[in-house]
C-alpha positions as CSV (number, residue, x, y, z in Angstrom):
1,F,-51.5,10.3,-19.7
2,R,-53.7,7.2,-20.1
3,T,-53.7,7.7,-23.8
4,Q,-49.8,7.7,-23.8
5,V,-49.8,4.5,-21.6
6,F,-52.1,2.6,-23.9
7,Q,-50.3,3.8,-27.0
8,A,-47.0,2.5,-25.5
9,V,-48.3,-1.0,-24.8
10,M,-50.3,-1.6,-28.0
11,P,-48.4,-4.2,-30.0
12,V,-48.6,-2.5,-33.4
13,S,-46.1,-2.6,-36.2
14,C,-43.8,0.2,-37.1
15,Q,-42.7,-1.3,-40.4
16,S,-45.3,0.3,-42.7
17,R,-48.8,1.8,-42.5
18,A,-51.0,3.1,-45.2
19,S,-51.8,6.8,-45.4
20,D,-55.4,6.0,-44.4
21,G,-54.3,4.4,-41.2
22,S,-55.0,0.8,-42.3
23,F,-52.5,-2.0,-41.7
24,D,-50.8,-4.0,-44.5
25,E,-52.1,-7.5,-44.8
26,E,-48.8,-9.0,-43.8
27,Q,-48.4,-6.9,-40.7
28,P,-49.8,-7.9,-37.3
29,V,-52.8,-6.0,-36.0
30,P,-53.5,-5.0,-32.4
31,D,-54.2,-8.1,-30.4
32,E,-56.8,-8.8,-27.8
33,R,-54.9,-6.7,-25.3
34,S,-56.0,-3.6,-27.1
35,P,-58.9,-1.8,-25.4
36,V,-62.3,-2.6,-27.0
37,L,-65.2,-0.8,-25.5
38,S,-68.9,-1.5,-26.1
39,D,-71.4,1.0,-27.2
40,D,-73.0,0.7,-23.8
41,D,-70.0,2.2,-22.0
42,A,-70.6,5.8,-20.9
43,G,-68.8,8.5,-19.1
44,L,-65.4,10.0,-19.2
45,D,-63.6,6.7,-19.3
46,H,-65.5,5.8,-22.4
47,L,-64.4,9.0,-24.1
48,I,-60.8,8.6,-23.2
49,M,-60.7,4.9,-24.1
50,S,-62.2,5.6,-27.4
51,D,-59.4,8.0,-28.2
52,V,-56.9,5.3,-27.5
53,R,-58.1,3.2,-30.4
54,A,-57.6,6.1,-32.9
55,P,-53.9,7.1,-32.8
56,Q,-52.1,6.8,-36.2
57,L,-48.5,5.5,-36.0
58,T,-46.7,6.9,-39.0
59,Q,-43.4,5.8,-40.5
60,E,-41.8,9.0,-39.3
61,T,-42.9,8.3,-35.8
62,C,-41.4,4.8,-35.9
63,C,-38.1,6.0,-37.4
64,S,-37.8,8.7,-34.8
65,S,-38.2,6.1,-32.1
66,R,-35.5,3.9,-33.6
67,R,-33.1,6.9,-33.8
68,M,-33.8,7.7,-30.1
69,N,-33.1,4.1,-29.2
70,K,-29.8,4.2,-31.0
71,I,-28.8,7.5,-29.3
72,I,-29.6,6.1,-25.9
73,G,-27.7,2.8,-26.6
74,L,-24.6,4.8,-27.7
75,A,-24.8,7.0,-24.6
76,L,-25.0,3.9,-22.4
77,A,-22.1,2.3,-24.2
78,L,-20.0,5.4,-23.8
79,G,-20.8,5.5,-20.1
80,I,-19.8,1.9,-19.7
81,C,-16.5,2.6,-21.5
82,V,-15.7,5.5,-19.3
83,A,-16.6,3.5,-16.1
84,T,-14.4,0.7,-17.3
85,C,-11.4,3.1,-17.8
86,F,-11.9,4.3,-14.3
87,A,-12.1,0.8,-12.8
88,A,-9.2,-0.6,-14.8
89,G,-6.7,2.1,-13.9
90,H,-4.2,0.2,-16.0
91,S,-0.7,1.6,-16.5
92,S,-1.2,1.7,-20.2
93,I,-4.0,4.2,-19.6
94,H,-2.0,6.3,-17.1
95,L,1.6,5.7,-18.3
96,D,2.0,9.3,-19.4
97,G,-0.1,10.8,-16.7
98,T,-3.9,11.1,-16.5
99,P,-5.7,10.9,-19.9
100,P,-6.4,14.4,-21.3
101,F,-10.2,14.2,-20.7
102,F,-9.6,13.6,-17.0
103,Q,-6.9,16.1,-16.4
104,A,-9.2,19.0,-15.8
105,W,-10.4,17.6,-12.5
106,A,-7.8,15.0,-11.6
107,W,-5.8,16.9,-8.9
108,C,-3.5,13.9,-8.3
109,A,-2.3,13.6,-11.9
110,A,1.6,13.3,-12.0
111,P,3.8,14.8,-14.6
112,S,4.8,12.3,-17.3
113,G,8.3,11.2,-17.8
114,Q,10.8,10.0,-15.2
115,L,9.9,8.8,-11.7
116,P,11.5,10.8,-8.8
117,Q,15.1,9.5,-8.4
118,L,16.0,8.3,-4.9
119,W,19.3,7.0,-3.5
120,A,20.9,4.2,-1.6
121,S,21.3,4.7,2.2
122,D,24.6,6.1,3.5
123,N,26.8,3.2,4.6
124,S,29.3,5.3,6.6
125,G,29.6,5.0,10.3
126,P,28.3,2.2,12.6
127,Q,25.5,-0.1,11.5
128,L,22.0,0.5,12.6
129,K,19.3,-2.2,12.5
130,V,15.7,-1.0,12.5
131,K,12.9,-3.4,13.3
132,V,9.6,-2.4,11.7
133,M,6.1,-3.8,11.5
134,S,3.3,-3.0,9.0
135,Y,-0.2,-4.0,10.1
136,N,-3.7,-3.3,8.7
137,L,-5.9,-3.6,11.8
138,F,-9.3,-4.3,10.1
139,W,-10.7,-1.7,12.5
140,W,-14.4,-1.7,11.6
141,N,-14.6,-5.5,12.1
142,L,-11.9,-6.4,14.6
143,F,-12.4,-3.5,17.0
144,K,-15.8,-2.0,16.3
145,L,-17.8,-5.3,15.8
146,R,-15.7,-7.7,17.9
147,G,-14.4,-5.2,20.5
148,G,-10.8,-6.1,19.8
149,W,-11.4,-9.8,20.1
150,G,-9.7,-10.0,23.5
151,G,-6.8,-7.8,22.4
152,A,-5.8,-10.2,19.6
153,A,-3.8,-7.6,17.6
154,G,-1.9,-6.3,20.7
155,H,-1.1,-9.8,21.8
156,L,0.3,-10.6,18.4
157,I,2.6,-7.6,18.7
158,A,3.7,-8.5,22.2
159,A,4.5,-12.1,21.2
160,H,7.0,-11.0,18.6
161,N,8.3,-7.8,20.2
162,W,11.7,-9.4,21.2
163,E,12.1,-11.4,18.0
164,W,15.7,-11.2,16.6
165,G,16.8,-10.0,20.1
166,Q,15.5,-6.5,19.7
167,Q,12.2,-4.6,20.2
168,F,10.2,-3.1,17.4
169,D,11.5,0.4,16.6
170,L,8.7,1.4,14.2
171,F,5.1,0.5,13.6
172,A,3.0,1.4,10.5
173,F,-0.7,0.8,11.1
174,Q,-3.5,1.2,8.6
175,E,-7.3,1.2,9.4
176,C,-6.3,2.4,12.9
177,E,-8.7,4.7,14.7
178,N,-7.2,4.5,18.2
179,V,-3.5,3.6,18.4
180,N,-3.5,3.8,22.2
181,W,-6.0,0.9,22.3
182,V,-3.7,-1.3,20.2
183,M,-0.5,-0.4,22.0
184,G,-2.2,-0.8,25.4
185,D,-3.2,-4.3,24.5
186,A,0.4,-5.0,23.6
187,Q,1.5,-3.5,27.0
188,L,3.7,-1.0,25.2
189,L,2.1,2.3,26.2
190,G,4.6,4.9,27.3
191,Q,7.4,3.4,25.3
192,Y,6.4,4.8,21.9
193,D,5.7,8.2,20.5
194,M,2.5,7.7,18.6
195,R,1.0,9.9,15.8
196,M,-2.4,9.5,14.2
197,G,-2.9,10.7,10.6
198,P,-5.9,11.0,8.3
199,L,-8.0,8.0,7.1
200,G,-6.8,5.6,9.7
201,L,-3.0,6.0,9.4
202,C,-1.0,5.6,12.6
203,I,2.7,5.3,13.4
204,A,4.4,4.5,16.6
205,V,8.2,5.2,17.1
206,R,10.1,3.8,20.0
207,K,11.3,6.6,22.2
208,A,14.5,4.9,23.3
209,S,15.5,4.5,19.7
210,F,14.6,7.6,17.8
211,Q,13.8,11.3,18.1
212,F,11.6,13.2,15.7
213,L,13.2,15.7,13.3
214,D,10.2,16.2,11.1
215,Y,6.6,14.8,10.7
216,G,3.7,15.3,8.4
217,V,1.2,13.9,5.9
218,W,0.9,14.3,2.1
219,D,-2.1,13.5,-0.1
220,V,-0.9,11.3,-2.9
221,A,-4.0,9.6,-4.4
222,E,-7.8,9.4,-4.3
223,D,-10.2,6.4,-4.4
224,I,-12.0,5.6,-7.6
225,W,-15.6,6.9,-7.8
226,F,-17.5,3.6,-7.1
227,Q,-15.4,2.8,-4.0
228,H,-14.8,6.3,-2.8
229,Y,-13.7,6.8,0.8
230,G,-11.7,10.0,0.0
231,K,-8.1,11.0,-0.6
232,R,-5.2,8.7,0.3
233,F,-2.1,9.9,2.1
234,V,1.5,9.2,3.0
235,Q,2.3,9.7,6.7
236,Y,6.0,10.4,7.1
237,A,8.5,11.0,9.9
238,R,12.2,11.9,9.6
239,L,13.9,10.3,12.6
240,K,17.4,10.5,14.2
241,H,18.7,7.4,16.0
242,W,20.0,8.3,19.4
243,A,23.0,6.0,19.6
244,T,24.4,6.1,16.0
245,G,23.1,9.5,14.8
246,K,21.8,7.9,11.6
247,I,18.7,9.3,9.9
248,V,15.8,7.2,8.9
249,F,12.9,8.5,6.8
250,F,9.8,6.5,7.6
251,M,6.7,6.4,5.5
252,N,3.3,4.8,6.2
253,H,0.7,4.5,3.3
254,H,-2.7,3.0,2.8
255,G,-3.3,2.9,-1.0
256,P,-6.3,4.0,-3.0
257,L,-9.2,1.8,-4.1
258,S,-10.2,-0.1,-6.1
259,Q,-7.4,-2.7,-5.6
260,G,-4.8,-2.6,-8.3
261,S,-6.2,0.5,-10.0
262,G,-4.1,3.3,-8.5
263,G,-7.4,5.1,-7.8
264,M,-8.6,8.1,-9.6
265,C,-5.3,9.0,-11.3
266,G,-3.9,5.5,-11.9
267,E,-0.9,3.6,-10.9
268,Y,1.8,5.7,-12.4
269,S,0.6,8.9,-10.7
270,T,0.2,7.1,-7.3
271,A,3.7,5.6,-7.5
272,W,5.2,9.0,-8.6
273,R,3.6,10.9,-5.8
274,I,4.6,8.4,-3.1
275,L,8.3,8.5,-4.3
276,N,8.1,12.3,-4.5
277,V,7.3,12.6,-0.8
278,A,10.7,11.0,0.0
279,K,12.4,13.0,-2.8
280,V,11.2,16.3,-1.3
281,K,11.0,15.7,2.5
282,A,14.0,13.4,3.0
283,V,17.7,14.3,2.6
284,Y,20.1,12.6,0.3
285,G,21.7,9.7,2.2
286,D,18.8,9.1,4.6
287,G,17.8,5.6,5.1
288,I,14.2,5.1,3.8
289,I,11.6,2.7,5.0
290,L,8.2,2.7,3.2
291,A,5.5,0.4,4.6
292,G,1.8,-0.1,4.4
293,D,-1.3,-1.7,2.8
294,F,-0.9,-0.3,-0.8
295,N,-4.1,-1.9,-2.2
296,A,-1.8,-2.9,-4.9
297,P,-0.6,-6.5,-5.5
298,T,3.0,-7.5,-5.8
299,W,2.6,-8.1,-9.6
300,G,0.9,-4.8,-10.3
301,A,2.2,-1.7,-12.0
302,T,2.2,0.4,-8.8
303,I,4.6,-1.9,-7.0
304,G,6.7,-2.4,-10.1
305,M,7.3,1.3,-10.4
306,L,8.1,1.7,-6.7
307,R,10.7,-1.2,-7.1
308,Q,12.5,0.9,-9.7
309,Q,13.6,3.2,-6.8
310,L,13.3,1.1,-3.6
311,A,13.9,-2.6,-2.7
312,L,10.8,-4.6,-1.9
313,V,11.9,-6.7,1.0
314,M,8.6,-8.1,2.3
315,S,5.0,-8.7,1.2
316,G,2.0,-10.2,2.9
317,W,0.1,-13.2,1.6
318,R,-3.5,-12.2,2.2
319,E,-5.8,-9.7,0.5
320,N,-4.1,-10.2,-2.8
321,A,-0.7,-9.6,-1.3
322,C,-1.2,-5.8,-0.9
323,D,0.9,-5.3,2.2
324,H,4.5,-4.4,1.6
325,I,7.8,-3.1,3.1
326,F,10.3,-1.2,1.0
327,T,13.7,0.2,1.8
328,N,16.8,1.8,0.3
329,T,19.3,-0.1,2.5
330,N,22.7,-0.6,1.0
331,G,23.8,-3.3,3.4
332,H,24.7,-6.7,1.9
333,W,26.7,-8.6,4.5
334,W,24.5,-10.8,6.6
335,P,25.2,-14.3,8.1
336,N,22.5,-15.9,6.1
337,G,23.4,-14.1,2.9
338,A,20.2,-12.0,2.9
339,D,19.9,-8.2,2.9
340,V,17.0,-8.0,5.3
341,W,15.5,-10.4,7.8
342,T,11.7,-10.7,7.4
343,L,8.8,-12.5,8.9
344,N,5.0,-12.9,8.4
345,Y,3.5,-12.7,11.9
346,G,0.0,-13.9,10.9
347,Q,-3.4,-12.1,11.2
348,G,-4.1,-11.6,14.9
349,G,-7.8,-11.2,14.1
350,S,-7.4,-9.0,11.1
351,D,-8.1,-9.9,7.4
352,H,-4.5,-8.9,6.6
353,D,-1.1,-10.2,7.6
354,A,1.1,-8.3,10.0
355,I,4.5,-8.3,8.4
356,G,7.9,-7.3,9.7
357,A,11.5,-6.7,8.7
358,L,14.9,-6.1,10.4
359,V,16.5,-3.6,8.1
360,P,20.2,-2.8,8.3
361,F,21.6,0.7,7.5
362,G,25.3,1.0,7.2
363,S,28.0,-1.6,6.9
364,P,28.9,-3.9,9.8
365,Q,32.6,-4.2,10.8
366,P,34.2,-6.2,7.9
367,P,34.8,-9.8,8.9
368,S,38.4,-10.5,9.9
369,T,40.2,-13.3,8.0
370,L,42.4,-14.6,10.9
371,L,42.7,-14.3,14.6
372,E,46.1,-15.7,15.8
373,T,46.9,-16.0,19.5
374,T,50.5,-15.7,20.5
375,T,52.0,-16.8,23.8
376,Q,55.3,-15.6,25.2
377,P,57.9,-18.1,26.7
378,K,57.0,-19.0,30.2
379,Q,60.2,-17.6,31.5
380,Q,59.3,-14.3,30.1
381,S,55.7,-14.3,31.1
382,N,54.4,-11.9,33.7
383,S,51.3,-12.9,35.6
384,S,50.3,-9.3,35.8
385,A,50.7,-8.7,32.1
386,P,47.6,-9.2,29.9
387,T,47.6,-11.9,27.4
388,Q,48.2,-10.5,23.9
389,V,46.5,-11.5,20.7
390,K,47.4,-10.5,17.2
391,L,44.5,-9.5,14.8
392,Q,45.4,-10.3,11.2
393,S,43.1,-8.4,8.8
394,N,42.9,-7.6,5.1
395,S,44.0,-4.1,5.7
396,T,47.5,-2.9,4.6
397,S,48.2,-1.5,8.1
398,G,49.6,-4.9,9.2
399,P,49.0,-6.9,12.3
400,Q,47.7,-5.2,15.4
401,T,48.2,-6.2,19.1
402,T,45.1,-6.1,21.3
403,S,44.7,-6.6,25.0
404,N,42.1,-8.7,26.7
405,A,40.1,-5.6,27.6
406,E,40.1,-4.4,24.1
407,L,39.3,-7.8,22.8
408,Q,36.2,-7.9,25.0
409,N,35.1,-4.6,23.6
410,L,35.6,-6.1,20.1
411,I,33.5,-9.1,21.0
412,G,30.7,-6.8,22.3
413,S,30.8,-4.6,19.1
414,V,30.7,-7.7,16.9
415,D,27.9,-9.2,18.9
416,A,25.9,-6.1,18.1
417,T,26.0,-6.9,14.4
418,H,25.1,-10.5,14.8
419,S,28.0,-11.4,12.6
420,T,30.0,-14.6,12.5
421,D,33.1,-12.7,13.9
422,A,31.7,-13.1,17.4
423,V,31.6,-16.8,17.0
424,L,35.2,-16.9,15.7
425,V,36.5,-14.5,18.4
426,R,34.9,-16.5,21.2
427,A,36.1,-19.8,19.9
428,L,39.7,-18.6,19.7
429,T,39.7,-16.9,23.1
430,A,38.0,-19.7,25.0
């Protein structure tokens, strides 16, 4: 062993060496670091050290060493390239599915070709507005290290619970290990049906708004090897609204690491499998809401492919804008001209933004063009007879006559849609 060590450190030349073992004159010779022992040395050490001075380094030995160095260098370069492909996860790599040399073990590889085709929500019947929040709770820090920071996340939820004149219907939480803790801090325990899924996924559904028709989780992706926490899932619930009977298919997702890579199988496969959950488990015409921390920025390929089938209505600002809310709503008539009302609620102690949206499903009652009041001559008036108004609309059925009681019902129904009809009706009937 000692012979090998001294042979490795001796600064000898591998360029050329005579057959008798002597060095060429132009080549360096062993320097003073080479072991030089006196004749007075004795013992085993003397014998071993004497052997160190003798090894002959031939041209063949030197060439073999160079070849081995090249092989090792090529192997390292190949390893770096493979690791880079994993880390990049770029759509150009995964556009047609997982590359062939990964397909043997990549369980999440999606079939190449067209993305699963979804639909616009059914607009028939009364309008339903769903208020939803998506919130990554930063559990390991906010709750484990800081003990909830005085209920900061729950207080944020409570502060915005009645925004837009309606309570939250749906919550999508990520990095959530105890949903009761969060909802308890928000003083909302008992009002929501809460479900915990794998890897920190939690949903909460307002009991007064919806009933569960179906619930489950699907694995859709897996983290990349150097940031591997495991598989990633979609937590879904198919819900029926008590008052309108409309169906909403709600999905919560926490995307694979590393950010923007799509994980083990890339961005195409991740987007394909997320959309496929709705394709398989929802029913044509269902309203769809997809929310979560996708670990994918707005400008990335994962979000770009999801936007081919769903409308991106809200994104967060922090953590590379990885928090998003999608929907398939087909409503386009809002007082401010927008499809969906959205809001960034802030962090509440997390490293992510809590984001929200008020999503309409179905068309509100079409705005009337004219409301004309008519008064009868005083001599024909009857104090007991209700005042009549004539509703002029765009329909071909002609003017309609409506009593005060019916008009109040009309005002109430229009108020429920937050439309400008309510303002017009109240102004004309004042």
